[in-house]
C-alpha positions, 0 to 999 in steps of 0.5 A: 674719374673718367666716368665722372667726366663722361657723366659731366659731358652727357649732363652738364649744360657746358661741355667740360674740358679734359683734365691733364690727367685724362688727356693722356688716355687716347681712348678717352680722348676719342670718346670725349671728341665723339660725345662732344661732337654728338652733343653739339649736333644735338644742340643744333638740331634742338635749335632748328639748325640741320646743317651740321655735317656728321663725320663720325661713324657708328650707331649714334652717328648713323642714327643722327644722320637718319634723323637729320635726313628725315628732318630735312625731308620734312622741311621740304615736305612742309614747303611743298604743302605751303605751295599747295601740294597736299599729297605729302605724308610723314611716316617716321615721327610717330604721333607727329606723323599722324598729326602732320598727315591729319593736318594736311588732309584737313587743309586739303579738305578745307581748301577744296570746300573753299574752292567749290564755294568760290566757284559757286559764288563765281557762277552766282555772280556771273548769273547775277551779272547776266541778269543785271545786264539783261535788266539794264538792256530791257530798261534801256530798250524801254527808255528808248521805246518811250522816247521814240513814242514820245517823239512820235506823239509830239511830231508830225509824221510827214514833215518831222516837225512839231505837231499842233498839240505839242507846238501849242503846249510849248508856246503856252509855256514860252508865253508865260516865261515872256510875261514874267520877263516882260518881253514880247514875242510873235506868232506867225502862220505860213501857207504854201501858195497855190499848193492845190495846183502844185499837187494837181500838176506834180502829184501828191507824193511831190506835194509831200516832198514839197512840205518836207522841203519847206520844213528843212528850208524854213528850219534853217532860217530859225534861231535856236529859241524859235519854234516851228510846227505843222498847223494843218495841211500846208499851213505851218506855225512859228513862234519867235521868242523875244521879238517885237512886231518888226523883228517878227516880220523880219523873221517871217520874211527870212523864211519867205525868201528862203523858201522862194530861193530854194526850189523843190528838187523832184525826180526830173526837175526843180520846181519853185514854190512860194509862201505867205505869212501872217504875223501877230505880236504878243505883248506881255501886258495883254496877259493881264486880261486873263483870256483863256483863249489868249493864244488862240486869239493871237493865232486867229489874228495871225491867220487874218493877217495871212488871209490879207497876204493872200488877198494882196498877191501872195508871197508876202508877209503881213503883220496884224495890228498890235492890239489886244486880240479880244478887241474885234475890229476890222484890221485888214483891207483888201488890195 
């Protein structure tokens, strides 16, 4: 009966209780307690619980303690591998040890290869970024260079105002816009009075400074929509957007007075300068004549008005008559 109880204790899913007949046997009771304890510990091990405290002594208990210690150490090793320590090795679980060790080696090899690929990709990305940066810098420098060359091509190198070609190109577009909106506009020519005498007296470098000074002073008298350019020598040309002849004359007089009231500051003294201007109005209906020299004809009329201003004593503004520029007639009288 005792053997049957021990057999049930070792094989039955549920541990049997000691019957009253067997409970009086101290040896059997001790054996029952030992096997029941070992049974419980093994059940906990099977479910992954390694926390059981093994108090019994002997071979079986010692073996379970060794297994428990190994499993706890294995748990710690797995945690270390999880944190990136691939030096961990297992040597107490036979085939499992080989499988575990091979897995760790493979993980280490794979991750090392991935790190090398990541480093290579990082270097490649950095190289590509450097190439992109260099190309972007080259494109930016090219654009700045193109912008600078475009600016130099469109502006007078001495006075930094529009040159004749770019001025006429822009004014042609402005006149087309004025025709579409049925608005008038004006062209004015300016010439510095007695400029040759100024150069002879103060030198050509002073003359260059006088021209730059005139551009600064005249430019401050213009509206944002107006244009200014160097026509040649000491002559400058203006375009007054949306202006009739009266408004054009007023704009020209603002420029003339500004130049008159602001002398040129030379190294050792202030020298006054004066200028004369001729103004020509451009009416939108004149464009209907389709004269290919329309703008140049208007400039010629402004030039005739400028010539009249010179003949009438200089430092003044004269307006050309408001007639189509292709009509040839005597418009100005001396005196």
